[in-house]
C-alpha positions as CSV (number, residue, x, y, z in Angstrom):
1,X,1.6,6.4,-12.9
2,X,-1.6,7.7,-11.6
3,X,-4.8,5.7,-11.0
4,X,-6.4,7.3,-14.0
5,X,-3.4,6.5,-16.2
6,X,-3.5,2.9,-15.1
7,X,-7.2,2.7,-15.8
8,X,-6.7,4.1,-19.3
9,X,-3.9,1.6,-20.0
10,X,-6.0,-1.3,-18.7
11,X,-8.9,-0.3,-21.0
12,X,-6.6,-0.1,-24.0
13,X,-5.5,-3.7,-23.3
14,X,-9.0,-4.9,-22.1
15,X,-8.9,-8.1,-24.0
16,X,-5.6,-9.1,-22.4
17,X,-4.8,-6.8,-19.5
18,X,-1.3,-6.9,-17.8
19,X,-1.8,-8.7,-14.5
20,X,0.9,-6.6,-12.8
21,X,-0.7,-3.4,-13.9
22,X,-4.2,-4.6,-12.8
23,X,-2.8,-5.6,-9.4
24,X,-1.1,-2.2,-9.1
25,X,-4.4,-0.5,-10.1
26,X,-6.5,-2.5,-7.6
27,X,-3.9,-1.9,-4.8
28,X,-3.7,1.8,-5.5
29,X,-7.5,2.1,-5.2
30,X,-7.7,0.0,-2.0
31,X,-4.8,2.0,-0.5
32,X,-6.5,5.3,-1.3
33,X,-9.8,4.1,0.2
34,X,-7.9,2.8,3.4
35,X,-6.0,6.1,3.7
36,X,-9.1,8.3,3.5
37,X,-11.1,6.0,5.9
38,X,-8.1,6.2,8.3
39,X,-8.6,9.9,8.6
40,X,-12.3,9.6,9.4
41,X,-14.1,8.4,12.5
42,X,-15.4,4.8,12.4
43,X,-19.1,5.8,12.3
44,X,-18.4,7.7,9.0
45,X,-17.3,4.7,7.1
46,X,-20.8,3.5,6.4
47,X,-21.6,7.0,5.0
48,X,-18.7,7.1,2.6
49,X,-18.3,3.6,1.4
50,X,-20.3,2.9,-1.8
51,X,-23.5,0.8,-1.7
52,X,-22.7,-3.0,-1.6
53,X,-19.0,-2.3,-1.2
54,X,-18.2,-5.7,0.3
55,X,-20.2,-7.6,-2.3
56,X,-18.7,-5.6,-5.1
57,X,-15.1,-6.2,-3.8
58,X,-15.8,-9.9,-3.5
59,X,-16.9,-9.9,-7.1
60,X,-13.7,-8.1,-8.2
61,X,-11.5,-10.4,-6.2
62,X,-13.2,-13.5,-7.6
63,X,-12.7,-12.4,-11.2
64,X,-9.4,-10.6,-11.4
65,X,-8.1,-9.3,-14.8
66,X,-11.5,-9.3,-16.4
67,X,-13.0,-6.2,-18.1
68,X,-16.0,-6.1,-15.7
69,X,-13.7,-6.1,-12.7
70,X,-11.7,-3.2,-14.1
71,X,-14.9,-1.2,-14.7
72,X,-16.3,-2.1,-11.3
73,X,-13.1,-0.9,-9.6
74,X,-13.3,2.4,-11.4
75,X,-17.0,2.8,-10.4
76,X,-16.3,2.0,-6.8
77,X,-13.4,4.5,-6.7
78,X,-15.5,7.2,-8.3
79,X,-18.4,6.7,-6.0
80,X,-16.1,6.7,-3.0
81,X,-14.5,10.0,-4.0
82,X,-17.9,11.6,-4.4
83,X,-19.3,10.3,-1.1
84,X,-16.2,11.2,0.9
85,X,-16.2,14.7,-0.6
86,X,-19.9,15.1,0.3
87,X,-19.3,13.8,3.8
88,X,-16.5,16.4,4.3
89,X,-18.6,19.2,3.0
90,X,-21.5,18.3,5.3
91,X,-19.2,18.0,8.3
92,X,-17.5,21.4,7.7
93,X,-20.8,23.2,7.9
């Protein structure tokens, strides 16, 4: 199941999300972010991580299985994808 499919399923069950699916979703996003950061130099991390990344992750970890945590994970992942793509484009010029 892709990250997007997991997200859609979690939204369908937003009132009572499956904890195993939520954990898999969060783990897939964190793994993707770690994988992309691993391919970049350390100084690039600040450029590609979303604003308030640590605070937002703390919020998500403190409130697992809640609707707002699901939405926040999606927002973090989307922002990360956009910022990392922008970084790669700038560096390839």
